[in-house]
PyMOL Python script that loads the backbone (N, CA, C, O; Angstrom):
from pymol import cmd

cmd.read_pdbstr("""\
ATOM      1  N   MET A   1      -4.827 -17.060  -4.598  1.00  0.00           N
ATOM      2  CA  MET A   1      -4.482 -15.660  -4.696  1.00  0.00           C
ATOM      3  C   MET A   1      -4.928 -14.942  -3.431  1.00  0.00           C
ATOM      4  O   MET A   1      -5.981 -15.236  -2.866  1.00  0.00           O
ATOM      5  N   SER A   2      -4.117 -14.010  -3.007  1.00  0.00           N
ATOM      6  CA  SER A   2      -4.414 -13.253  -1.797  1.00  0.00           C
ATOM      7  C   SER A   2      -5.374 -12.108  -2.109  1.00  0.00           C
ATOM      8  O   SER A   2      -5.178 -11.385  -3.086  1.00  0.00           O
ATOM      9  N   ASN A   3      -6.397 -11.940  -1.297  1.00  0.00           N
ATOM     10  CA  ASN A   3      -7.362 -10.860  -1.491  1.00  0.00           C
ATOM     11  C   ASN A   3      -7.313  -9.847  -0.358  1.00  0.00           C
ATOM     12  O   ASN A   3      -8.203  -9.001  -0.266  1.00  0.00           O
ATOM     13  N   LYS A   4      -6.314  -9.902   0.499  1.00  0.00           N
ATOM     14  CA  LYS A   4      -6.227  -8.968   1.609  1.00  0.00           C
ATOM     15  C   LYS A   4      -5.942  -7.568   1.073  1.00  0.00           C
ATOM     16  O   LYS A   4      -5.024  -7.362   0.280  1.00  0.00           O
ATOM     17  N   LYS A   5      -6.742  -6.626   1.521  1.00  0.00           N
ATOM     18  CA  LYS A   5      -6.595  -5.257   1.072  1.00  0.00           C
ATOM     19  C   LYS A   5      -5.323  -4.649   1.663  1.00  0.00           C
ATOM     20  O   LYS A   5      -5.015  -4.863   2.836  1.00  0.00           O
ATOM     21  N   HIS A   6      -4.596  -3.903   0.862  1.00  0.00           N
ATOM     22  CA  HIS A   6      -3.396  -3.182   1.264  1.00  0.00           C
ATOM     23  C   HIS A   6      -2.230  -4.111   1.626  1.00  0.00           C
ATOM     24  O   HIS A   6      -1.347  -3.715   2.385  1.00  0.00           O
ATOM     25  N   GLU A   7      -2.215  -5.297   1.113  1.00  0.00           N
ATOM     26  CA  GLU A   7      -1.107  -6.215   1.353  1.00  0.00           C
ATOM     27  C   GLU A   7      -0.202  -6.217   0.129  1.00  0.00           C
ATOM     28  O   GLU A   7      -0.666  -6.450  -0.987  1.00  0.00           O
ATOM     29  N   TRP A   8       1.080  -5.961   0.332  1.00  0.00           N
ATOM     30  CA  TRP A   8       2.032  -5.996  -0.771  1.00  0.00           C
ATOM     31  C   TRP A   8       2.353  -7.448  -1.106  1.00  0.00           C
ATOM     32  O   TRP A   8       2.641  -8.251  -0.219  1.00  0.00           O
ATOM     33  N   ILE A   9       2.301  -7.772  -2.384  1.00  0.00           N
ATOM     34  CA  ILE A   9       2.536  -9.134  -2.861  1.00  0.00           C
ATOM     35  C   ILE A   9       3.843  -9.159  -3.640  1.00  0.00           C
ATOM     36  O   ILE A   9       4.082  -8.307  -4.496  1.00  0.00           O
ATOM     37  N   ASP A  10       4.671 -10.125  -3.344  1.00  0.00           N
ATOM     38  CA  ASP A  10       5.955 -10.273  -4.021  1.00  0.00           C
ATOM     39  C   ASP A  10       5.708 -10.670  -5.477  1.00  0.00           C
ATOM     40  O   ASP A  10       5.036 -11.665  -5.746  1.00  0.00           O
ATOM     41  N   ARG A  11       6.248  -9.896  -6.406  1.00  0.00           N
ATOM     42  CA  ARG A  11       6.054 -10.151  -7.826  1.00  0.00           C
ATOM     43  C   ARG A  11       6.616 -11.511  -8.242  1.00  0.00           C
ATOM     44  O   ARG A  11       6.118 -12.113  -9.193  1.00  0.00           O
ATOM     45  N   LYS A  12       7.628 -11.995  -7.556  1.00  0.00           N
ATOM     46  CA  LYS A  12       8.222 -13.289  -7.894  1.00  0.00           C
ATOM     47  C   LYS A  12       7.292 -14.445  -7.534  1.00  0.00           C
ATOM     48  O   LYS A  12       7.412 -15.535  -8.094  1.00  0.00           O
ATOM     49  N   LYS A  13       6.363 -14.213  -6.601  1.00  0.00           N
ATOM     50  CA  LYS A  13       5.448 -15.270  -6.161  1.00  0.00           C
ATOM     51  C   LYS A  13       4.128 -15.265  -6.906  1.00  0.00           C
ATOM     52  O   LYS A  13       3.519 -16.316  -7.103  1.00  0.00           O
ATOM     53  N   GLU A  14       3.676 -14.077  -7.325  1.00  0.00           N
ATOM     54  CA  GLU A  14       2.347 -13.974  -7.933  1.00  0.00           C
ATOM     55  C   GLU A  14       2.253 -12.702  -8.762  1.00  0.00           C
ATOM     56  O   GLU A  14       2.781 -11.662  -8.369  1.00  0.00           O
ATOM     57  N   LEU A  15       1.584 -12.782  -9.904  1.00  0.00           N
ATOM     58  CA  LEU A  15       1.315 -11.615 -10.741  1.00  0.00           C
ATOM     59  C   LEU A  15      -0.162 -11.260 -10.649  1.00  0.00           C
ATOM     60  O   LEU A  15      -0.990 -12.136 -10.398  1.00  0.00           O
ATOM     61  N   PRO A  16      -0.508  -9.989 -10.848  1.00  0.00           N
ATOM     62  CA  PRO A  16      -1.916  -9.592 -10.779  1.00  0.00           C
ATOM     63  C   PRO A  16      -2.702 -10.074 -11.994  1.00  0.00           C
ATOM     64  O   PRO A  16      -2.126 -10.527 -12.983  1.00  0.00           O
ATOM     65  N   ILE A  17      -4.000  -9.970 -11.906  1.00  0.00           N
ATOM     66  CA  ILE A  17      -4.885 -10.280 -13.031  1.00  0.00           C
ATOM     67  C   ILE A  17      -4.618  -9.269 -14.132  1.00  0.00           C
ATOM     68  O   ILE A  17      -4.543  -8.069 -13.866  1.00  0.00           O
ATOM     69  N   ALA A  18      -4.475  -9.736 -15.364  1.00  0.00           N
ATOM     70  CA  ALA A  18      -4.187  -8.859 -16.502  1.00  0.00           C
ATOM     71  C   ALA A  18      -5.268  -7.790 -16.654  1.00  0.00           C
ATOM     72  O   ALA A  18      -6.461  -8.077 -16.563  1.00  0.00           O
ATOM     73  N   GLY A  19      -4.825  -6.551 -16.890  1.00  0.00           N
ATOM     74  CA  GLY A  19      -5.729  -5.447 -17.139  1.00  0.00           C
ATOM     75  C   GLY A  19      -6.266  -4.759 -15.907  1.00  0.00           C
ATOM     76  O   GLY A  19      -6.945  -3.738 -16.017  1.00  0.00           O
ATOM     77  N   ARG A  20      -5.981  -5.286 -14.753  1.00  0.00           N
ATOM     78  CA  ARG A  20      -6.483  -4.683 -13.511  1.00  0.00           C
ATOM     79  C   ARG A  20      -5.414  -3.763 -12.920  1.00  0.00           C
ATOM     80  O   ARG A  20      -4.261  -4.170 -12.777  1.00  0.00           O
ATOM     81  N   MET A  21      -5.782  -2.540 -12.578  1.00  0.00           N
ATOM     82  CA  MET A  21      -4.827  -1.566 -12.071  1.00  0.00           C
ATOM     83  C   MET A  21      -4.287  -1.980 -10.709  1.00  0.00           C
ATOM     84  O   MET A  21      -5.019  -2.461  -9.844  1.00  0.00           O
ATOM     85  N   VAL A  22      -2.981  -1.778 -10.547  1.00  0.00           N
ATOM     86  CA  VAL A  22      -2.308  -2.105  -9.299  1.00  0.00           C
ATOM     87  C   VAL A  22      -1.318  -1.012  -8.942  1.00  0.00           C
ATOM     88  O   VAL A  22      -0.828  -0.293  -9.812  1.00  0.00           O
ATOM     89  N   TRP A  23      -1.032  -0.895  -7.666  1.00  0.00           N
ATOM     90  CA  TRP A  23       0.092  -0.094  -7.216  1.00  0.00           C
ATOM     91  C   TRP A  23       1.307  -0.992  -7.280  1.00  0.00           C
ATOM     92  O   TRP A  23       1.267  -2.123  -6.794  1.00  0.00           O
ATOM     93  N   VAL A  24       2.391  -0.509  -7.873  1.00  0.00           N
ATOM     94  CA  VAL A  24       3.625  -1.280  -7.919  1.00  0.00           C
ATOM     95  C   VAL A  24       4.692  -0.541  -7.130  1.00  0.00           C
ATOM     96  O   VAL A  24       4.700   0.689  -7.078  1.00  0.00           O
ATOM     97  N   ALA A  25       5.581  -1.291  -6.525  1.00  0.00           N
ATOM     98  CA  ALA A  25       6.713  -0.734  -5.804  1.00  0.00           C
ATOM     99  C   ALA A  25       7.976  -1.079  -6.582  1.00  0.00           C
ATOM    100  O   ALA A  25       8.341  -2.247  -6.714  1.00  0.00           O
ATOM    101  N   CYS A  26       8.640  -0.037  -7.098  1.00  0.00           N
ATOM    102  CA  CYS A  26       9.862  -0.203  -7.887  1.00  0.00           C
ATOM    103  C   CYS A  26      11.043   0.337  -7.096  1.00  0.00           C
ATOM    104  O   CYS A  26      10.965   1.435  -6.544  1.00  0.00           O
ATOM    105  N   PRO A  27      12.147  -0.423  -7.031  1.00  0.00           N
ATOM    106  CA  PRO A  27      13.294   0.055  -6.271  1.00  0.00           C
ATOM    107  C   PRO A  27      13.919   1.295  -6.915  1.00  0.00           C
ATOM    108  O   PRO A  27      13.994   1.404  -8.139  1.00  0.00           O
ATOM    109  N   ASN A  28      14.363   2.218  -6.075  1.00  0.00           N
ATOM    110  CA  ASN A  28      15.045   3.413  -6.522  1.00  0.00           C
ATOM    111  C   ASN A  28      16.406   3.416  -5.828  1.00  0.00           C
ATOM    112  O   ASN A  28      16.497   3.697  -4.634  1.00  0.00           O
ATOM    113  N   ALA A  29      17.456   3.104  -6.577  1.00  0.00           N
ATOM    114  CA  ALA A  29      18.798   2.995  -6.006  1.00  0.00           C
ATOM    115  C   ALA A  29      19.315   4.337  -5.500  1.00  0.00           C
ATOM    116  O   ALA A  29      20.121   4.376  -4.571  1.00  0.00           O
ATOM    117  N   TYR A  30      18.866   5.424  -6.092  1.00  0.00           N
ATOM    118  CA  TYR A  30      19.340   6.750  -5.698  1.00  0.00           C
ATOM    119  C   TYR A  30      18.866   7.121  -4.294  1.00  0.00           C
ATOM    120  O   TYR A  30      19.635   7.656  -3.496  1.00  0.00           O
ATOM    121  N   THR A  31      17.597   6.835  -3.995  1.00  0.00           N
ATOM    122  CA  THR A  31      17.043   7.193  -2.677  1.00  0.00           C
ATOM    123  C   THR A  31      17.040   6.027  -1.691  1.00  0.00           C
ATOM    124  O   THR A  31      16.691   6.211  -0.526  1.00  0.00           O
ATOM    125  N   CYS A  32      17.423   4.834  -2.139  1.00  0.00           N
ATOM    126  CA  CYS A  32      17.416   3.618  -1.306  1.00  0.00           C
ATOM    127  C   CYS A  32      16.019   3.322  -0.762  1.00  0.00           C
ATOM    128  O   CYS A  32      15.883   2.838   0.361  1.00  0.00           O
ATOM    129  N   THR A  33      14.997   3.606  -1.537  1.00  0.00           N
ATOM    130  CA  THR A  33      13.607   3.319  -1.180  1.00  0.00           C
ATOM    131  C   THR A  33      12.898   2.753  -2.405  1.00  0.00           C
ATOM    132  O   THR A  33      13.496   2.608  -3.471  1.00  0.00           O
ATOM    133  N   HIS A  34      11.633   2.439  -2.240  1.00  0.00           N
ATOM    134  CA  HIS A  34      10.806   2.011  -3.368  1.00  0.00           C
ATOM    135  C   HIS A  34       9.883   3.152  -3.774  1.00  0.00           C
ATOM    136  O   HIS A  34       9.337   3.851  -2.921  1.00  0.00           O
ATOM    137  N   GLN A  35       9.709   3.338  -5.085  1.00  0.00           N
ATOM    138  CA  GLN A  35       8.735   4.284  -5.600  1.00  0.00           C
ATOM    139  C   GLN A  35       7.433   3.542  -5.837  1.00  0.00           C
ATOM    140  O   GLN A  35       7.443   2.377  -6.236  1.00  0.00           O
ATOM    141  N   THR A  36       6.319   4.204  -5.594  1.00  0.00           N
ATOM    142  CA  THR A  36       5.007   3.604  -5.799  1.00  0.00           C
ATOM    143  C   THR A  36       4.362   4.244  -7.022  1.00  0.00           C
ATOM    144  O   THR A  36       4.230   5.465  -7.096  1.00  0.00           O
ATOM    145  N   LEU A  37       3.960   3.412  -7.977  1.00  0.00           N
ATOM    146  CA  LEU A  37       3.392   3.876  -9.238  1.00  0.00           C
ATOM    147  C   LEU A  37       2.118   3.098  -9.550  1.00  0.00           C
ATOM    148  O   LEU A  37       1.958   1.963  -9.101  1.00  0.00           O
ATOM    149  N   LEU A  38       1.218   3.698 -10.311  1.00  0.00           N
ATOM    150  CA  LEU A  38      -0.027   3.044 -10.708  1.00  0.00           C
ATOM    151  C   LEU A  38       0.143   2.454 -12.104  1.00  0.00           C
ATOM    152  O   LEU A  38       0.265   3.192 -13.082  1.00  0.00           O
ATOM    153  N   TRP A  39       0.151   1.135 -12.195  1.00  0.00           N
ATOM    154  CA  TRP A  39       0.364   0.422 -13.452  1.00  0.00           C
ATOM    155  C   TRP A  39      -0.628  -0.731 -13.556  1.00  0.00           C
ATOM    156  O   TRP A  39      -1.446  -0.951 -12.663  1.00  0.00           O
ATOM    157  N   TYR A  40      -0.535  -1.464 -14.672  1.00  0.00           N
ATOM    158  CA  TYR A  40      -1.240  -2.733 -14.836  1.00  0.00           C
ATOM    159  C   TYR A  40      -0.355  -3.651 -15.655  1.00  0.00           C
ATOM    160  O   TYR A  40       0.612  -3.206 -16.272  1.00  0.00           O
ATOM    161  N   ILE A  41      -0.686  -4.930 -15.659  1.00  0.00           N
ATOM    162  CA  ILE A  41       0.056  -5.893 -16.458  1.00  0.00           C
ATOM    163  C   ILE A  41      -0.872  -6.370 -17.564  1.00  0.00           C
ATOM    164  O   ILE A  41      -2.046  -6.645 -17.315  1.00  0.00           O
ATOM    165  N   ASP A  42      -0.349  -6.472 -18.796  1.00  0.00           N
ATOM    166  CA  ASP A  42      -1.201  -6.903 -19.906  1.00  0.00           C
ATOM    167  C   ASP A  42      -1.200  -8.428 -20.021  1.00  0.00           C
ATOM    168  O   ASP A  42      -0.578  -9.115 -19.211  1.00  0.00           O
ATOM    169  N   SER A  43      -1.890  -8.944 -21.017  1.00  0.00           N
ATOM    170  CA  SER A  43      -2.025 -10.403 -21.164  1.00  0.00           C
ATOM    171  C   SER A  43      -0.706 -11.082 -21.529  1.00  0.00           C
ATOM    172  O   SER A  43      -0.602 -12.305 -21.440  1.00  0.00           O
ATOM    173  N   ASP A  44       0.304 -10.309 -21.939  1.00  0.00           N
ATOM    174  CA  ASP A  44       1.625 -10.855 -22.250  1.00  0.00           C
ATOM    175  C   ASP A  44       2.627 -10.652 -21.108  1.00  0.00           C
ATOM    176  O   ASP A  44       3.837 -10.761 -21.308  1.00  0.00           O
ATOM    177  N   ASP A  45       2.111 -10.357 -19.914  1.00  0.00           N
ATOM    178  CA  ASP A  45       2.932 -10.119 -18.725  1.00  0.00           C
ATOM    179  C   ASP A  45       3.885  -8.936 -18.885  1.00  0.00           C
ATOM    180  O   ASP A  45       4.988  -8.946 -18.338  1.00  0.00           O
ATOM    181  N   GLN A  46       3.461  -7.917 -19.634  1.00  0.00           N
ATOM    182  CA  GLN A  46       4.232  -6.687 -19.808  1.00  0.00           C
ATOM    183  C   GLN A  46       3.615  -5.602 -18.928  1.00  0.00           C
ATOM    184  O   GLN A  46       2.416  -5.338 -19.016  1.00  0.00           O
ATOM    185  N   TRP A  47       4.429  -4.973 -18.080  1.00  0.00           N
ATOM    186  CA  TRP A  47       3.936  -3.885 -17.243  1.00  0.00           C
ATOM    187  C   TRP A  47       3.687  -2.657 -18.101  1.00  0.00           C
ATOM    188  O   TRP A  47       4.488  -2.333 -18.977  1.00  0.00           O
ATOM    189  N   ARG A  48       2.559  -1.962 -17.845  1.00  0.00           N
ATOM    190  CA  ARG A  48       2.190  -0.749 -18.576  1.00  0.00           C
ATOM    191  C   ARG A  48       1.704   0.305 -17.593  1.00  0.00           C
ATOM    192  O   ARG A  48       1.135  -0.004 -16.546  1.00  0.00           O
ATOM    193  N   ASP A  49       1.949   1.580 -17.969  1.00  0.00           N
ATOM    194  CA  ASP A  49       1.450   2.654 -17.108  1.00  0.00           C
ATOM    195  C   ASP A  49      -0.026   2.881 -17.388  1.00  0.00           C
ATOM    196  O   ASP A  49      -0.609   2.206 -18.236  1.00  0.00           O
ATOM    197  N   ALA A  50      -0.630   3.819 -16.686  1.00  0.00           N
ATOM    198  CA  ALA A  50      -2.069   4.056 -16.817  1.00  0.00           C
ATOM    199  C   ALA A  50      -2.474   4.464 -18.228  1.00  0.00           C
ATOM    200  O   ALA A  50      -3.629   4.281 -18.613  1.00  0.00           O
ATOM    201  N   GLY A  51      -1.543   5.015 -19.003  1.00  0.00           N
ATOM    202  CA  GLY A  51      -1.822   5.403 -20.389  1.00  0.00           C
ATOM    203  C   GLY A  51      -1.584   4.290 -21.392  1.00  0.00           C
ATOM    204  O   GLY A  51      -1.799   4.487 -22.588  1.00  0.00           O
ATOM    205  N   GLY A  52      -1.145   3.126 -20.936  1.00  0.00           N
ATOM    206  CA  GLY A  52      -0.924   1.980 -21.815  1.00  0.00           C
ATOM    207  C   GLY A  52       0.487   1.865 -22.364  1.00  0.00           C
ATOM    208  O   GLY A  52       0.763   0.974 -23.167  1.00  0.00           O
ATOM    209  N   VAL A  53       1.390   2.753 -21.947  1.00  0.00           N
ATOM    210  CA  VAL A  53       2.768   2.730 -22.433  1.00  0.00           C
ATOM    211  C   VAL A  53       3.551   1.658 -21.673  1.00  0.00           C
ATOM    212  O   VAL A  53       3.504   1.600 -20.444  1.00  0.00           O
ATOM    213  N   ALA A  54       4.269   0.815 -22.409  1.00  0.00           N
ATOM    214  CA  ALA A  54       5.072  -0.238 -21.789  1.00  0.00           C
ATOM    215  C   ALA A  54       6.192   0.382 -20.967  1.00  0.00           C
ATOM    216  O   ALA A  54       6.852   1.323 -21.410  1.00  0.00           O
ATOM    217  N   VAL A  55       6.398  -0.142 -19.788  1.00  0.00           N
ATOM    218  CA  VAL A  55       7.463   0.339 -18.908  1.00  0.00           C
ATOM    219  C   VAL A  55       8.428  -0.812 -18.637  1.00  0.00           C
ATOM    220  O   VAL A  55       8.034  -1.978 -18.616  1.00  0.00           O
ATOM    221  N   HIS A  56       9.673  -0.471 -18.435  1.00  0.00           N
ATOM    222  CA  HIS A  56      10.697  -1.502 -18.298  1.00  0.00           C
ATOM    223  C   HIS A  56      11.482  -1.366 -17.004  1.00  0.00           C
ATOM    224  O   HIS A  56      12.675  -1.667 -16.962  1.00  0.00           O
ATOM    225  N   ARG A  57      10.817  -0.914 -15.952  1.00  0.00           N
ATOM    226  CA  ARG A  57      11.459  -0.834 -14.640  1.00  0.00           C
ATOM    227  C   ARG A  57      11.168  -2.110 -13.866  1.00  0.00           C
ATOM    228  O   ARG A  57      10.157  -2.773 -14.099  1.00  0.00           O
ATOM    229  N   LYS A  58      12.046  -2.441 -12.960  1.00  0.00           N
ATOM    230  CA  LYS A  58      11.874  -3.635 -12.139  1.00  0.00           C
ATOM    231  C   LYS A  58      10.773  -3.405 -11.111  1.00  0.00           C
ATOM    232  O   LYS A  58      10.784  -2.404 -10.394  1.00  0.00           O
ATOM    233  N   VAL A  59       9.834  -4.323 -11.043  1.00  0.00           N
ATOM    234  CA  VAL A  59       8.770  -4.289 -10.046  1.00  0.00           C
ATOM    235  C   VAL A  59       9.113  -5.312  -8.968  1.00  0.00           C
ATOM    236  O   VAL A  59       9.371  -6.477  -9.268  1.00  0.00           O
ATOM    237  N   SER A  60       9.113  -4.867  -7.709  1.00  0.00           N
ATOM    238  CA  SER A  60       9.398  -5.776  -6.597  1.00  0.00           C
ATOM    239  C   SER A  60       8.117  -6.309  -5.966  1.00  0.00           C
ATOM    240  O   SER A  60       7.996  -7.505  -5.702  1.00  0.00           O
ATOM    241  N   PHE A  61       7.157  -5.405  -5.724  1.00  0.00           N
ATOM    242  CA  PHE A  61       5.914  -5.771  -5.058  1.00  0.00           C
ATOM    243  C   PHE A  61       4.749  -5.055  -5.735  1.00  0.00           C
ATOM    244  O   PHE A  61       4.943  -4.073  -6.451  1.00  0.00           O
ATOM    245  N   TRP A  62       3.537  -5.557  -5.500  1.00  0.00           N
ATOM    246  CA  TRP A  62       2.341  -4.919  -6.054  1.00  0.00           C
ATOM    247  C   TRP A  62       1.160  -5.173  -5.127  1.00  0.00           C
ATOM    248  O   TRP A  62       1.202  -6.057  -4.271  1.00  0.00           O
ATOM    249  N   GLN A  63       0.100  -4.376  -5.313  1.00  0.00           N
ATOM    250  CA  GLN A  63      -1.174  -4.601  -4.642  1.00  0.00           C
ATOM    251  C   GLN A  63      -2.273  -3.980  -5.497  1.00  0.00           C
ATOM    252  O   GLN A  63      -2.055  -2.969  -6.164  1.00  0.00           O
ATOM    253  N   TYR A  64      -3.447  -4.588  -5.472  1.00  0.00           N
ATOM    254  CA  TYR A  64      -4.557  -4.070  -6.271  1.00  0.00           C
ATOM    255  C   TYR A  64      -4.920  -2.664  -5.836  1.00  0.00           C
ATOM    256  O   TYR A  64      -4.873  -2.332  -4.652  1.00  0.00           O
ATOM    257  N   ALA A  65      -5.285  -1.837  -6.816  1.00  0.00           N
ATOM    258  CA  ALA A  65      -5.661  -0.449  -6.556  1.00  0.00           C
ATOM    259  C   ALA A  65      -7.175  -0.304  -6.669  1.00  0.00           C
ATOM    260  O   ALA A  65      -7.803  -0.893  -7.549  1.00  0.00           O
ATOM    261  N   ASP A  66      -7.743   0.477  -5.781  1.00  0.00           N
ATOM    262  CA  ASP A  66      -9.160   0.810  -5.860  1.00  0.00           C
ATOM    263  C   ASP A  66      -9.278   2.046  -6.734  1.00  0.00           C
ATOM    264  O   ASP A  66      -9.077   3.166  -6.264  1.00  0.00           O
ATOM    265  N   VAL A  67      -9.601   1.847  -7.998  1.00  0.00           N
ATOM    266  CA  VAL A  67      -9.708   2.946  -8.946  1.00  0.00           C
ATOM    267  C   VAL A  67     -11.177   3.199  -9.220  1.00  0.00           C
ATOM    268  O   VAL A  67     -11.870   2.308  -9.711  1.00  0.00           O
ATOM    269  N   PRO A  68     -11.675   4.402  -8.913  1.00  0.00           N
ATOM    270  CA  PRO A  68     -13.093   4.687  -9.122  1.00  0.00           C
ATOM    271  C   PRO A  68     -13.431   4.780 -10.610  1.00  0.00           C
ATOM    272  O   PRO A  68     -12.618   5.237 -11.413  1.00  0.00           O
ATOM    273  N   GLU A  69     -14.623   4.348 -10.962  1.00  0.00           N
ATOM    274  CA  GLU A  69     -15.085   4.455 -12.337  1.00  0.00           C
ATOM    275  C   GLU A  69     -15.838   5.763 -12.499  1.00  0.00           C
ATOM    276  O   GLU A  69     -16.553   6.200 -11.597  1.00  0.00           O
ATOM    277  N   CYS A  70     -15.672   6.378 -13.652  1.00  0.00           N
ATOM    278  CA  CYS A  70     -16.385   7.616 -13.947  1.00  0.00           C
ATOM    279  C   CYS A  70     -17.409   7.318 -15.038  1.00  0.00           C
ATOM    280  O   CYS A  70     -17.045   7.105 -16.194  1.00  0.00           O
ATOM    281  N   ASN A  71     -18.668   7.305 -14.678  1.00  0.00           N
ATOM    282  CA  ASN A  71     -19.743   6.978 -15.626  1.00  0.00           C
ATOM    283  C   ASN A  71     -20.548   8.222 -16.021  1.00  0.00           C
ATOM    284  O   ASN A  71     -21.756   8.137 -16.243  1.00  0.00           O
ATOM    285  N   ILE A  72     -19.891   9.350 -16.106  1.00  0.00           N
ATOM    286  CA  ILE A  72     -20.545  10.607 -16.471  1.00  0.00           C
ATOM    287  C   ILE A  72     -20.561  10.743 -17.988  1.00  0.00           C
ATOM    288  O   ILE A  72     -19.523  10.593 -18.633  1.00  0.00           O
ATOM    289  N   SER A  73     -21.723  11.024 -18.562  1.00  0.00           N
ATOM    290  CA  SER A  73     -21.837  11.171 -20.010  1.00  0.00           C
ATOM    291  C   SER A  73     -21.119  12.420 -20.485  1.00  0.00           C
ATOM    292  O   SER A  73     -21.021  13.409 -19.759  1.00  0.00           O
ATOM    293  N   CYS A  74     -20.620  12.366 -21.708  1.00  0.00           N
ATOM    294  CA  CYS A  74     -19.906  13.519 -22.289  1.00  0.00           C
ATOM    295  C   CYS A  74     -20.881  14.605 -22.715  1.00  0.00           C
ATOM    296  O   CYS A  74     -20.463  15.646 -23.222  1.00  0.00           O
TER     297      CYS A  74
END
""", "prot")
cmd.dss("prot")
cmd.show_as("cartoon", "prot")
cmd.util.cbc("prot")
cmd.orient("prot")
C-alpha cells in the first residue's frame, strides 16, 4: 500500500482501509472535472459520506485525509 501523502490512488488498483476518512475524486460530466468529497469505505466496500449515508457515485481516485480529532469534553 502506498503511504505517500497527497498522492491520488486509482480506485481500481487499491481501496482504502475500511473506516478511515479519505478524499475521493468523483467525475462530474457537467463540468468535465472531478469533484473532491470527504468519504470513507465501510467493511462491505460501500462508500459512505461523513455522516454514514451510503453514496452511489463513481469514485475514480482517493487519498487518505488528515482529519483532526476533537477530544473536548461536553
